C-alpha positions as CSV (number, residue, x, y, z in Angstrom):
1,M,109.0,-22.3,-80.9
2,L,106.0,-21.0,-79.2
3,T,106.5,-19.3,-75.4
4,A,105.4,-22.0,-72.9
5,I,101.8,-21.6,-71.7
6,G,100.8,-21.6,-68.1
7,P,98.3,-19.8,-65.6
8,A,99.5,-16.2,-66.0
9,S,98.2,-16.4,-69.7
10,M,94.9,-17.2,-68.8
11,Q,94.2,-14.3,-66.0
12,S,93.3,-12.1,-68.5
13,E,91.2,-14.4,-69.9
14,Q,87.1,-14.0,-69.1
15,A,85.4,-17.3,-68.1
16,Q,82.6,-15.8,-70.6
17,A,80.5,-18.4,-71.5
18,G,78.5,-20.8,-69.0
19,P,79.0,-24.4,-69.2
20,A,77.1,-25.9,-71.8
21,S,74.7,-28.8,-72.0
22,Q,74.9,-30.9,-68.8
23,C,76.4,-28.1,-66.7
24,L,73.7,-25.2,-66.4
25,S,111.3,-41.4,-68.8
26,N,110.6,-45.0,-70.7
27,K,111.2,-44.4,-73.9
28,K,110.7,-47.1,-76.4
29,E,112.2,-47.2,-79.8
30,T,109.9,-46.9,-82.6
31,K,109.7,-49.9,-85.2
32,V,108.9,-48.7,-88.2
33,A,107.3,-51.7,-90.6
34,A,109.5,-54.2,-93.1
35,L,107.5,-53.3,-95.5
36,F,109.0,-49.3,-95.9
37,N,111.9,-48.6,-97.8
38,R,114.4,-46.8,-97.9
39,Q,113.3,-44.1,-98.9
40,R,110.6,-44.1,-96.7
41,G,112.5,-44.7,-93.6
42,N,115.1,-41.5,-94.4
43,D,111.5,-39.6,-94.5
44,I,110.1,-40.5,-90.9
45,R,113.5,-39.4,-89.6
46,R,113.3,-36.2,-90.8
47,G,109.7,-36.1,-90.3
48,S,108.8,-35.1,-93.7
49,L,105.9,-38.0,-93.2
50,E,104.3,-36.3,-90.3
51,K,104.0,-33.0,-92.9
52,R,102.5,-35.6,-95.9
53,T,100.1,-36.6,-93.5
54,R,98.7,-33.4,-92.1
55,K,98.3,-32.7,-95.7
56,L,96.5,-35.5,-96.2
57,F,94.4,-35.4,-93.0
58,H,93.6,-31.5,-93.5
59,E,92.2,-32.2,-96.7
60,L,90.0,-35.4,-95.3
61,H,89.1,-33.5,-92.1
62,V,87.7,-30.4,-93.9
63,V,85.6,-32.8,-96.1
64,Q,83.9,-34.5,-92.5
65,G,83.5,-31.0,-91.4
66,D,81.6,-30.0,-94.1
67,D,78.9,-32.9,-93.9
68,P,76.9,-32.0,-90.8
69,R,76.0,-35.5,-90.9
70,I,80.1,-37.1,-90.4
71,Y,80.3,-33.9,-88.2
72,Q,77.9,-35.1,-85.9
73,R,78.8,-38.4,-85.2
74,L,82.6,-37.0,-84.5
75,R,81.6,-34.6,-82.5
76,K,79.8,-37.5,-80.2
77,L,82.8,-39.4,-79.9
78,L,84.2,-37.9,-77.3
79,S,81.6,-37.6,-74.4
80,P,81.5,-38.4,-70.2
81,A,79.8,-41.7,-71.2
82,Y,82.1,-42.7,-73.3
83,L,84.9,-41.9,-70.6
84,N,82.7,-43.3,-68.0
85,V,83.2,-40.1,-65.8
86,A,80.4,-37.1,-64.3
87,R,78.3,-35.6,-66.3
88,N,79.1,-32.8,-65.7
89,Y,83.1,-33.7,-65.7
90,F,84.2,-31.0,-67.7
91,C,82.8,-28.1,-66.0
92,G,85.7,-25.2,-65.7
93,K,88.6,-27.8,-66.2
94,V,91.2,-26.6,-68.6
95,C,92.2,-29.3,-71.3
96,L,93.8,-29.7,-74.2
97,D,93.7,-31.3,-78.1
98,A,96.5,-32.8,-78.8
99,G,96.5,-32.9,-82.6
100,C,93.4,-31.5,-83.1
101,G,92.9,-31.8,-86.7
102,S,90.9,-29.1,-89.1
103,N,87.3,-29.5,-87.8
104,A,88.4,-29.9,-83.9
105,N,86.0,-32.5,-83.4
106,A,86.8,-33.4,-79.5
107,T,88.1,-29.3,-79.1
108,Y,84.1,-28.4,-80.0
109,S,82.7,-31.5,-77.2
110,M,84.7,-30.9,-74.8
111,L,83.5,-27.2,-74.9
112,A,79.7,-28.0,-75.5
113,H,80.1,-29.8,-72.1
114,G,81.6,-27.2,-70.0
115,A,84.9,-27.0,-70.4
116,R,86.0,-24.0,-69.3
117,K,89.0,-23.6,-72.1
118,V,90.7,-26.0,-74.4
119,F,94.0,-25.3,-76.1
120,A,94.4,-27.1,-79.0
121,F,97.0,-27.5,-81.7
122,D,98.0,-29.5,-84.7
123,L,101.2,-29.4,-86.7
124,D,100.7,-26.2,-89.6
125,E,98.6,-23.3,-89.8
126,T,96.1,-24.7,-92.0
127,I,94.0,-25.1,-88.6
128,L,94.1,-21.7,-87.9
129,K,92.0,-21.1,-90.8
130,S,89.7,-24.2,-91.0
131,A,88.9,-25.2,-87.1
132,P,87.0,-21.5,-86.1
133,K,84.9,-22.3,-88.9
134,Y,84.0,-25.3,-86.4
135,L,84.0,-23.6,-83.0
136,R,82.4,-20.3,-83.7
137,L,79.9,-21.2,-80.3
138,F,82.7,-20.7,-78.6
139,K,84.5,-18.1,-79.2
140,G,86.7,-16.8,-76.2
141,R,86.8,-20.4,-74.5
142,Y,89.4,-21.9,-77.1
143,E,93.1,-21.5,-78.2
144,L,94.5,-22.5,-81.0
145,S,98.2,-22.9,-81.9
146,T,100.5,-25.3,-84.6
147,G,103.2,-27.6,-83.2
148,T,104.4,-31.1,-82.6
149,V,102.8,-33.9,-80.0
150,L,106.5,-34.8,-79.8
151,D,108.0,-31.7,-78.1
152,L,104.8,-29.7,-76.9
153,H,105.2,-25.8,-76.2
154,Y,102.8,-26.1,-72.7
155,R,104.4,-26.2,-69.1
156,D,104.5,-29.4,-66.7
157,D,101.5,-30.6,-65.2
158,F,99.4,-27.6,-66.6
159,F,96.2,-29.6,-68.2
160,D,92.8,-30.8,-66.3
161,F,92.6,-33.2,-69.0
162,V,94.4,-34.1,-71.9
163,H,93.0,-35.7,-75.0
164,C,94.9,-37.4,-78.0
165,A,93.0,-39.5,-80.5
166,G,94.6,-41.1,-83.4
167,V,97.8,-38.8,-83.4
168,L,100.5,-40.9,-82.3
169,H,100.6,-43.7,-84.7
170,H,101.4,-41.2,-86.9
171,A,104.0,-39.5,-85.4
172,R,107.9,-40.2,-85.4
173,D,107.8,-41.3,-82.3
174,V,104.9,-42.8,-80.3
175,Y,106.4,-43.1,-76.6
176,Q,108.4,-39.6,-77.1
177,G,104.8,-38.4,-77.9
178,L,103.0,-39.9,-74.8
179,A,106.2,-38.7,-72.5
180,E,104.9,-35.4,-73.7
181,L,101.1,-35.9,-73.2
182,A,101.8,-37.5,-69.6
183,R,104.3,-34.0,-69.0
184,V,101.4,-31.6,-69.3
185,T,98.9,-33.5,-67.3
186,K,98.5,-32.2,-64.0
187,P,98.9,-34.6,-61.2
188,G,95.0,-36.2,-60.1
189,G,94.4,-35.2,-63.9
190,L,93.6,-37.4,-66.8
191,L,95.3,-38.4,-70.1
192,V,92.9,-40.1,-72.5
193,F,94.7,-41.4,-75.7
194,S,93.9,-43.7,-78.8
195,V,96.5,-45.4,-80.9
196,Y,96.7,-48.1,-83.8
197,G,96.7,-51.6,-81.9
198,K,99.3,-54.3,-83.3
199,G,98.8,-57.0,-85.1
200,G,95.3,-58.6,-87.3
201,V,94.5,-59.7,-91.0
202,A,93.5,-56.5,-91.4
203,R,96.0,-54.6,-90.9
204,E,98.2,-56.6,-92.8
205,I,96.1,-55.8,-96.1
206,T,95.9,-52.5,-95.0
207,S,99.5,-52.4,-94.7
208,L,100.4,-54.1,-98.1
209,L,98.2,-51.6,-99.4
210,R,99.9,-49.1,-97.8
211,D,102.7,-49.6,-99.6
212,K,101.1,-50.3,-103.0
213,Y,100.0,-46.6,-103.1
214,D,103.9,-45.6,-102.2
215,K,105.0,-47.4,-105.4
216,D,102.1,-47.6,-107.9
217,K,101.4,-44.4,-110.0
218,E,97.7,-46.1,-111.3
219,F,97.1,-47.7,-107.8
220,Q,97.5,-44.0,-106.3
221,Y,95.3,-42.5,-109.0
222,V,92.5,-44.9,-108.5
223,I,92.7,-44.1,-104.6
224,D,93.2,-40.5,-104.9
225,N,89.9,-40.2,-107.1
226,L,87.6,-42.5,-105.6
227,T,84.3,-41.9,-105.0
228,E,81.0,-43.1,-103.1
229,R,79.0,-43.1,-106.6
230,Q,82.1,-44.9,-108.2
231,L,81.8,-47.7,-105.0
232,Q,77.8,-47.7,-105.6
233,D,77.9,-47.7,-109.5
234,G,80.5,-51.3,-108.7
235,V,78.3,-53.1,-106.1
236,T,75.4,-52.3,-108.6
237,W,77.0,-53.8,-111.7
238,I,77.6,-57.0,-109.8
239,L,74.0,-57.4,-108.3
240,D,73.0,-56.7,-112.1
241,E,75.2,-59.0,-113.6
242,M,74.2,-61.6,-110.9
243,A,70.3,-60.8,-111.5
244,G,70.7,-61.4,-115.3
245,Q,72.4,-64.5,-114.7
246,G,69.3,-65.6,-112.5
247,D,71.1,-65.5,-109.3
248,S,67.5,-64.5,-107.1
249,W,69.9,-62.7,-104.7
250,G,71.0,-60.0,-107.3
251,K,67.6,-58.9,-107.3
252,K,66.5,-58.9,-103.6
253,I,69.6,-56.6,-102.2
254,P,67.5,-53.3,-102.6
255,R,70.0,-50.9,-104.3
256,G,68.9,-48.3,-102.0
257,L,70.8,-50.1,-99.1
258,I,74.1,-49.9,-101.8
259,R,74.1,-46.6,-101.4
260,R,73.7,-46.3,-97.7
261,L,76.6,-48.4,-97.2
262,F,78.8,-47.3,-99.3
263,D,78.4,-43.8,-98.9
264,K,81.4,-40.2,-98.4
265,D,82.0,-41.8,-94.3
266,L,83.3,-45.1,-96.1
267,V,85.4,-43.3,-98.8
268,L,87.2,-40.7,-96.2
269,T,87.9,-43.8,-94.6
270,I,89.4,-45.8,-97.5
271,K,91.5,-42.6,-98.2
272,D,92.9,-42.2,-94.5
273,R,94.1,-45.9,-94.3
274,I,95.7,-46.8,-97.3
275,K,97.1,-42.7,-98.0
276,A,98.4,-42.3,-94.5
277,P,102.4,-42.3,-94.9
278,I,102.6,-44.0,-91.3
279,Y,100.8,-46.2,-88.9
280,H,102.8,-47.4,-86.3
281,E,101.2,-50.4,-84.7
282,D,102.0,-51.1,-80.7
283,S,100.1,-53.1,-78.0
284,E,98.1,-52.6,-75.4
285,E,100.9,-53.9,-72.8
286,E,103.4,-51.7,-73.9
287,L,101.3,-48.9,-73.8
288,V,100.3,-49.3,-70.4
289,A,103.9,-49.9,-69.3
290,A,105.0,-46.7,-70.4
291,L,102.4,-44.9,-68.8
292,K,103.0,-46.9,-65.6
293,G,106.5,-45.7,-65.9
294,H,105.4,-41.7,-66.2
295,G,103.7,-42.2,-62.7
296,F,99.7,-43.2,-64.0
297,R,97.7,-45.5,-62.3
298,K,93.8,-46.4,-62.7
299,I,94.4,-47.1,-66.1
300,E,91.7,-48.5,-67.8
301,R,90.7,-49.6,-71.9
302,L,87.8,-47.8,-73.3
303,T,85.7,-49.2,-75.9
304,R,82.8,-48.3,-77.6
305,Y,80.1,-49.5,-79.8
306,P,80.4,-47.3,-83.1
307,R,77.4,-46.1,-84.5
308,Y,78.2,-46.1,-88.8
309,Q,75.5,-46.0,-91.2
310,N,77.9,-47.4,-93.7
311,L,79.2,-50.9,-94.6
312,R,81.1,-50.6,-91.1
313,R,78.5,-50.9,-89.3
314,F,79.1,-55.1,-89.7
315,L,82.7,-54.1,-88.3
316,S,81.3,-52.4,-85.0
317,P,80.7,-55.3,-83.2
318,L,84.5,-56.8,-83.6
319,Y,85.6,-52.8,-82.7
320,Y,83.6,-52.9,-79.4
321,R,84.7,-56.5,-78.5
322,Y,88.0,-56.2,-79.1
323,D,88.9,-59.4,-77.3
324,H,87.0,-61.7,-79.2
325,P,88.3,-64.1,-81.1
326,L,87.1,-63.2,-84.5
327,A,88.3,-59.2,-83.6
328,R,91.4,-60.7,-82.5
329,L,91.8,-62.3,-85.8
330,F,91.4,-59.5,-87.9
331,Y,92.3,-56.4,-85.7
332,G,94.9,-57.9,-83.4
333,S,95.3,-55.9,-80.1
334,G,92.8,-53.6,-81.6
335,F,92.2,-49.5,-81.9
336,V,93.4,-49.2,-78.3
337,Q,92.0,-46.5,-76.0
338,L,93.1,-45.7,-73.0
339,K,92.5,-43.5,-69.8
340,A,94.8,-42.7,-67.3
341,V,94.9,-41.0,-64.0
342,K,98.3,-39.1,-63.0
343,E,100.0,-39.8,-59.9
344,G,99.5,-37.1,-57.2
345,K,97.2,-34.6,-55.5
346,G,94.6,-32.3,-57.7
347,R,91.1,-31.8,-58.9
348,R,89.9,-34.7,-60.9
């Protein structure tokens, strides 16, 4: 276990890089989906699922980080506009990126928007080797470490801003992790996190596919080796067959469009959804109740219109308008993104 980090450890730091761009215990027992077999349940209790998840996402994150187009999209996900705060909000703030991933795209975003210091961690030492490559513009303004969201190695009430995107739903206990994030947020500070919502036809389908991947070796091989070229060739073959049978649509759809719709980013998303050992599902109401129990107020659900370049662009309206009946049918409570202010006095 690493020693607690507090203000004393930062006094020797030089606030060298000036602000960029705009700047110049209410626990809930985790429910495991009924589809998980007994071995998977045992894995959850031992924590090995989290290690498997980390190994998977390390591989995906490195590919994402090394693709300029994908990494640019990821860096834009966290911004003052998305958070609905002032453009200079991050200037001078001490921030946490909990479960930063191997390409640390949110850490990059906070630093680019002027954060004084960003502490970032993930489960294993792979981030210590990979993340610095993506953060080379911000040397001296970030600190990487290993750790788990279930037992944060930081002092109480330490961070001005705490960020945790897409991590808690892979953890052994969503609400233990949320309690830890709440603990290290300063009074008056902001906590922003996102998790998989509950329900929806799409969730049921991905759960079935995830279970099939866990049990079916042949299906595992197909998903593990899936490429954008395979998807493009498969769809192109369908269109060619349609054209050969006299269906005019087989000729009308440009083959260049197929290459754009079925790209590397889409393949990585498919592998994420199917290969990740676990995705807990929690409703907005459950999460808001937990936040209130930890002394948070001004709780707001965030949403954005995703700017995908691939097939997922047709799903963007459903992601953005998560309360629309069609979105509810497919995605239930959606991808829940919450922002909350911790009670008490402090800098905001």
